C-alpha positions, 0 to 999 in steps of 0.5 A: 534489528527490526522484529517487524517490518510493515509494508504498504502494498500499492506503490511500495511493493507492487506497481499496480497503476497500469492494471488498475487503470485498465479495470477502471476504463473497462467499467467507464467504457461499459458506462459509455464514458471516456477513458481516464489516463494512468497518471490520474489513476496513480494520483487517486490510489491510496484510499481504497478502490471505491474512492478511486473509482468514485474519483474516476467516475466523477472525472469522466462524467464531468460531475462533482465527486460529492454528487457521485458519493451522495447519489450512491452510484458506486453501490451499483457500480462497484460489483462490476468494477470488482469483476473487471479488476479481478480479471486484471489482477497480475496482468500488468502489475509488477514487483518493484526492483529489489522487492523479492530479494528483500523479502527473502533476506528478511525472512531468512533473518527471521524478521516478521513481516506484514502488509498494511494496505487500504486496498480491499481484502479480495484485491489484496489477496489477488495481487499478492497471489499473482506475484507469489509473495503472500507466503512471506507475510505473517499478517495482511491487513486490508482496508476492510479488515478492521473498523478503521483503515490508514491513516488511522493507527488501528491497522498498525497497532493491530499488527503490533498486538497480534505479532507481539512486537513493541513499537520501538522494534517495528518499522513501517515502509510506505510511499505516501503521506497516508503511510507517514501519518499512519506510522506517526499516529502509531508511534513507529518509524516510517521509511518511504520510497520515492517512486510510488503513489503520493497524490502526485506530490514528492514524498519528501513533503510528507517528511518520513524519517528516511527516504530510501531508493528501494526497500533493499535498504531495509534488508541492508539495515538488518544485515548491518546489525549483529544478532542481539544488538540494538538496531542502530539504523532504527535509532537513526531513523527515529 
């Protein structure tokens, strides 16, 4: 059995692209710029909202993204984005299929759980509370919780240390190359879902240990192993 399962948030537990797109376009309209489409926003998800907004602003203004970064534009605009996004959190996002049942089953099996995301803490908390799943997690690591974020191994290692779990008894569930690289750097198995945000690329290209149709596969792996035995599913994935 896994002692700890770490989950990415956007694209893994919650489909957030619709409401993130709304918040991005709220800000772009305020700046007199054209809207961007949800498919583009979905491709920008993964590195945190500041980088996402940087990409969106550069695209809408038709300027190079490095120009936006060097000009410090986001220093001025991110407080307004924060205002819009906090208003939008929970309005058009939804839990992916089987998420709620899986979290309940894992909690019943006394598996520790954590969220490891690059989304900033205030937005992470808002999304988790909006969907009433915060109480399932023993630990939440956001993009601004520690000095480094994914794909650095620090967030995963912090979870392992804080919850006192050996990496061989832990599993990471994500939806992107970033998540695969993070898990590899930390030396933990990585399973991936195919429906999330991977910069528009098939998740198979990231070569996770296993591609699962929904996160229900994690609960099934736990249920299939009798208490006190080694986790055969984990060995197959490693």
